[in-house]
C-alpha positions in Angstrom: 46.8 -67.8 -87.1 44.9 -70.5 -88.8 43.6 -72.1 -85.7 41.6 -70.3 -83.2 43.6 -69.7 -80.0 41.6 -70.7 -76.8 42.3 -69.4 -73.4 40.4 -70.3 -70.2 40.8 -68.8 -66.4 39.2 -69.8 -63.4 38.4 -66.5 -61.4 38.3 -66.6 -57.7 35.5 -64.4 -55.8 37.0 -61.6 -53.6 40.7 -62.4 -54.9 42.0 -59.0 -55.6 45.6 -60.0 -55.5 44.9 -62.1 -58.7 42.6 -59.8 -60.2 43.5 -58.6 -63.4 45.9 -61.5 -64.4 43.6 -63.1 -66.8 42.7 -59.9 -68.7 46.6 -58.9 -68.7 47.4 -62.5 -70.1 44.7 -62.2 -72.9 46.1 -58.6 -73.9 49.7 -60.1 -73.9 48.5 -62.9 -76.1 46.8 -60.5 -78.7 49.9 -58.5 -78.9 52.0 -61.4 -79.5 49.7 -62.5 -82.4 50.1 -59.0 -83.9 46.6 -57.7 -83.3 46.4 -53.9 -83.6 47.0 -51.7 -80.5 43.5 -50.1 -80.5 42.1 -53.6 -80.5 44.1 -54.8 -77.7 43.2 -51.6 -75.6 39.5 -52.3 -76.3 40.0 -56.1 -75.2 42.1 -55.1 -72.2 39.0 -53.1 -71.2 36.3 -55.6 -71.8 38.3 -58.3 -70.2 39.3 -56.4 -67.2 35.7 -55.3 -66.5 34.4 -58.9 -67.0 37.0 -60.2 -64.6 36.4 -57.6 -62.0 32.7 -58.5 -62.2 33.5 -62.0 -61.5 35.7 -60.9 -58.5 33.3 -58.3 -56.9 29.9 -59.5 -57.6 29.8 -63.2 -58.8 31.8 -65.2 -56.1 34.1 -66.1 -59.1 33.5 -67.8 -62.3 35.1 -68.7 -65.6 36.4 -66.2 -68.1 37.1 -67.7 -71.8 38.5 -66.0 -74.7 38.4 -67.4 -78.4 41.0 -65.5 -80.5 40.0 -66.2 -84.3 41.7 -64.5 -87.1 39.1 -61.9 -87.5 37.7 -61.3 -83.9 37.9 -61.9 -80.4 35.1 -63.5 -78.5 34.9 -63.2 -74.7 32.8 -65.0 -72.3 32.3 -65.0 -68.5 30.1 -67.7 -66.8 29.2 -67.7 -63.1 26.7 -69.3 -60.7 26.6 -65.9 -58.7 23.5 -64.3 -57.5 22.4 -62.9 -60.9 21.7 -59.4 -62.0 18.0 -58.4 -60.7 17.5 -55.4 -63.3 19.9 -55.5 -66.2 18.6 -52.0 -67.5 19.9 -50.5 -64.2 23.1 -52.4 -64.3 23.9 -50.9 -67.8 23.3 -47.4 -66.7 26.9 -45.7 -65.9 27.4 -45.2 -62.2 24.7 -47.7 -61.0 26.2 -50.4 -58.8 25.5 -53.0 -56.2 29.0 -53.1 -54.9 29.3 -52.9 -51.0 31.0 -50.1 -49.3 34.2 -52.1 -48.6 34.6 -52.7 -52.2 34.1 -48.9 -53.1 36.8 -48.1 -50.4 39.2 -50.3 -52.4 38.2 -48.2 -55.3 36.2 -50.7 -57.3 32.4 -50.8 -57.8 32.0 -47.4 -59.8 29.4 -49.0 -61.8 31.2 -48.6 -64.9 31.7 -52.5 -65.6 28.9 -53.3 -67.9 28.7 -49.9 -69.6 32.4 -50.3 -70.6 32.1 -53.8 -71.6 29.0 -52.8 -73.9 30.9 -49.6 -75.3 34.0 -51.6 -76.3 32.2 -54.6 -77.9 30.9 -55.1 -81.2 28.6 -57.6 -79.9 27.4 -57.5 -76.2 24.9 -60.1 -74.8 24.2 -60.7 -71.3 21.9 -63.5 -69.8 21.2 -63.7 -66.3 18.8 -65.2 -63.8 18.5 -64.3 -60.3 19.8 -66.8 -58.0 21.5 -68.9 -60.8 24.1 -66.6 -62.4 25.1 -64.6 -65.4 26.9 -65.3 -68.6 28.3 -62.3 -70.5 29.5 -62.5 -74.1 31.7 -59.8 -75.8 32.8 -59.9 -79.4 35.5 -57.5 -80.8 36.1 -57.4 -84.5 39.6 -57.1 -85.8 38.6 -55.0 -88.8 36.9 -51.6 -89.0 
């Protein structure tokens, strides 16, 4: 792979039927490109959690993946409500998901912690009332 592979998905808010399609497509692309399984697993966790945050919390947004020879860079961009307290949002188990989302089995407060744990680089920029951008980089080498 000499040229980066660029994938971009529009993710709709509250669309639980399509939720996970983008992350699955990215994982399958990584497998086809011969990326090692442990990296594919980490990428699947990160992309799924990022995608679900767009579906559950942000009212939708864009998920982008750039696959380079040595790394995967994943970016989500939304114009959702923003995150009032990033420190709290990064704590395992803390969630702002409403009851109807929790009743569906989502909103356990593990999204951002799982993204951070499975990323080699993790960045989040957010502004209340304007939206959030999350960036994850996963290196292909140890």
